[in-house]
C-alpha positions as CSV (number, residue, x, y, z in Angstrom):
1,M,43.0,120.5,69.2
2,P,41.8,122.5,72.2
3,K,44.4,124.2,74.4
4,S,43.6,121.9,77.3
5,G,44.2,118.9,75.0
6,V,47.6,120.2,73.9
7,A,48.6,120.8,77.5
8,L,47.7,117.3,78.5
9,L,49.6,115.9,75.5
10,L,52.7,117.9,76.4
11,V,52.5,116.7,80.0
12,G,52.2,113.1,78.8
13,L,55.2,113.5,76.5
14,L,57.3,115.1,79.3
15,G,56.4,112.3,81.6
16,S,57.6,109.8,79.0
17,V,60.9,111.6,78.5
18,L,61.5,111.9,82.3
19,G,60.5,108.3,82.9
20,G,63.0,107.2,80.3
21,C,65.8,108.9,82.3
22,M,65.6,106.6,85.2
23,Q,63.9,103.2,85.1
24,A,63.5,101.6,88.6
25,T,62.1,98.1,89.1
26,L,61.4,96.9,92.6
27,S,63.5,93.8,93.3
28,P,61.5,91.4,95.4
29,T,63.2,90.3,98.6
30,S,64.0,86.6,98.4
31,N,64.9,84.2,101.2
32,A,66.9,82.1,98.8
33,S,70.2,83.7,99.9
34,L,69.6,83.1,103.6
35,T,71.6,80.5,105.4
36,P,70.0,78.2,108.0
37,R,71.5,80.4,110.7
38,D,70.1,83.6,109.0
39,R,66.7,82.0,109.0
40,Q,66.9,81.1,112.6
41,L,68.2,84.5,113.8
42,L,65.8,86.6,111.6
43,A,62.7,84.5,112.4
44,H,61.9,86.4,115.5
45,P,64.1,89.6,115.7
46,P,64.2,91.5,119.0
47,Y,63.1,94.7,117.2
48,A,59.9,95.8,115.5
49,R,59.7,95.0,111.8
50,A,59.9,98.4,110.0
51,D,57.7,99.4,107.1
52,I,60.5,100.7,104.8
53,P,59.2,103.3,102.3
54,E,59.1,101.9,98.8
55,T,61.8,104.3,97.5
56,Y,64.2,102.8,100.0
57,R,63.5,99.2,99.2
58,R,65.8,97.2,96.9
59,H,65.4,98.3,93.2
60,I,67.2,97.5,89.9
61,V,67.8,100.9,88.3
62,D,69.6,102.5,85.3
63,Y,73.1,103.6,86.2
64,M,74.7,106.4,84.2
65,R,78.0,107.0,86.1
66,K,81.3,105.5,85.0
67,E,82.1,103.1,87.9
68,Q,82.9,99.6,86.8
69,P,80.6,96.6,87.5
70,G,81.3,95.3,91.0
71,T,81.8,98.7,92.5
72,I,79.8,100.0,95.4
73,L,78.8,103.7,95.5
74,V,77.1,105.3,98.4
75,D,75.1,108.5,97.8
76,S,74.9,109.9,101.4
77,N,72.7,112.8,100.3
78,A,70.0,110.6,98.8
79,R,70.5,107.7,101.4
80,Y,71.2,105.2,98.6
81,L,73.8,102.5,98.1
82,Y,74.4,101.3,94.5
83,Y,76.0,98.0,93.5
84,V,77.0,98.5,89.9
85,L,75.9,95.8,87.5
86,P,76.9,95.3,83.8
87,G,74.9,96.9,81.1
88,G,74.3,100.3,82.7
89,K,72.3,98.9,85.6
90,A,72.7,98.8,89.4
91,V,71.1,97.4,92.4
92,R,69.9,100.4,94.6
93,Y,69.4,99.9,98.3
94,G,68.1,102.3,100.9
95,V,70.6,103.0,103.7
96,T,71.1,104.9,107.0
97,V,74.1,107.2,106.8
98,G,76.2,109.1,109.3
99,E,75.2,112.3,110.9
100,E,76.8,115.2,109.1
101,A,79.5,115.8,111.6
102,L,80.3,112.1,111.7
103,A,79.9,111.2,108.0
104,W,82.9,109.6,106.2
105,S,83.6,110.0,102.5
106,G,86.3,108.8,100.2
107,V,87.4,105.8,98.2
108,A,88.2,102.5,99.9
109,T,88.2,98.8,99.2
110,V,86.4,95.8,100.6
111,G,89.1,94.5,103.1
112,R,87.0,91.7,104.5
113,M,83.4,90.6,105.1
114,A,81.9,88.8,108.1
115,E,78.6,86.9,108.9
116,W,76.9,87.9,112.1
117,P,80.0,89.7,113.3
118,D,80.9,90.6,116.9
119,W,80.9,94.3,117.6
120,I,83.9,95.9,119.3
121,P,83.0,99.5,120.2
122,T,85.8,102.0,119.5
123,A,87.1,104.3,122.2
124,E,85.3,107.2,120.5
125,I,82.0,105.3,120.6
126,Q,82.5,104.3,124.2
127,A,83.2,108.0,125.2
128,R,80.3,109.4,123.2
129,L,77.6,106.8,123.6
130,G,78.8,104.2,126.1
131,P,79.5,102.5,128.3
132,Y,79.3,99.3,126.3
133,P,80.9,95.9,126.9
134,K,84.3,95.6,125.2
135,R,82.8,93.0,122.8
136,I,79.2,92.3,121.9
137,A,78.6,88.9,120.3
138,G,77.1,88.6,116.9
139,G,73.3,88.2,116.7
140,P,70.1,90.0,115.9
141,E,70.6,92.4,118.9
142,N,74.0,93.4,117.7
143,P,74.2,96.8,116.0
144,L,76.2,95.3,113.1
145,G,73.4,93.0,112.2
146,A,73.7,90.0,109.8
147,R,76.8,91.0,107.8
148,A,79.6,93.6,107.9
149,I,81.8,94.8,105.0
150,Y,85.0,96.3,106.4
151,L,86.4,99.3,104.5
152,Y,90.1,99.5,104.0
153,Q,92.5,102.1,102.5
154,G,95.6,100.2,101.5
155,N,96.2,97.7,104.3
156,K,94.7,99.9,107.0
157,D,91.2,99.4,108.4
158,T,89.3,102.7,108.2
159,L,87.0,101.6,111.1
160,Y,84.1,102.4,108.8
161,R,81.7,99.6,107.8
162,I,78.7,98.8,105.6
163,H,76.6,96.6,107.8
164,G,73.2,95.4,108.9
165,T,71.2,96.9,111.6
166,N,68.9,96.2,114.6
167,Q,67.2,99.6,113.9
168,P,65.6,99.2,110.4
169,E,63.2,102.0,111.1
170,Y,66.0,104.5,110.5
171,I,66.7,103.4,106.9
172,G,66.6,106.6,104.8
173,Q,67.9,108.8,107.6
174,A,71.3,110.3,108.7
175,I,71.8,109.3,112.3
176,S,74.6,106.7,112.5
177,S,78.1,107.3,113.8
178,G,79.5,107.3,110.3
179,C,78.9,103.7,109.1
180,I,76.5,102.8,106.4
181,R,73.6,100.7,107.7
182,M,71.3,98.4,105.6
183,T,68.4,96.1,106.5
184,N,69.7,92.7,107.3
185,E,68.1,91.2,104.3
186,D,69.7,93.8,102.0
187,V,73.2,93.5,103.4
188,I,73.0,89.7,103.0
189,D,72.0,90.3,99.4
190,L,74.9,92.7,98.9
191,V,77.5,90.5,100.5
192,N,76.4,87.7,98.2
193,R,77.2,89.9,95.2
194,V,80.4,91.8,96.2
195,K,83.9,90.5,95.9
196,P,86.9,91.1,98.3
197,G,89.0,94.0,97.0
198,A,86.0,95.7,95.4
199,I,86.1,99.5,95.1
200,V,83.8,101.4,97.5
201,V,83.1,105.1,96.7
202,V,81.3,107.2,99.4
203,L,80.3,110.6,98.0
204,P,80.9,113.5,100.3
205,P,78.0,115.6,101.7
206,G,76.6,118.0,99.0
207,R,77.3,115.6,96.1
208,S,74.8,113.2,94.7
209,A,74.8,110.4,92.1
């Protein structure tokens, strides 16, 4: 076989091996999980519809780590959130993460979840980004979006959330005040899967899944 043919064969074999390491299947967005209120509020959102890069759209992927099914893992470096499934698989979502100085990492549990939650800006947020009203009612203009997952350590609210967003154009970036943002459609999908008390692992900067 000519040298060029050998080289092409080796490249093909290497591609097959690497492809076997991580299988990713795009998971089509479905409206089946939306409530009538979701459909109403998301029909004409007061923000531009973002063209999310394919890598940050919802995928079913191989998952080689040891977390148990039902666990949420956030890879801040890669801007991915994984919901662990049985059988070595996970749902992978693209997310917006906190700016480096504001990023939170650690292990928490799902303390509670809410649909179209009100937003109560913390004193730190008011001082740094405000002024905001003391409470902003839930809705498509609300920064928490369609759902919020409240992260607790023990019985204490960490004040960090996994939530929807009214700025989907920033998915895949690190610009938030520490919380994990998802598209509204993705956070609805996640909340429909996750159980109260589930473990949430947020990897620190410099570590990747």
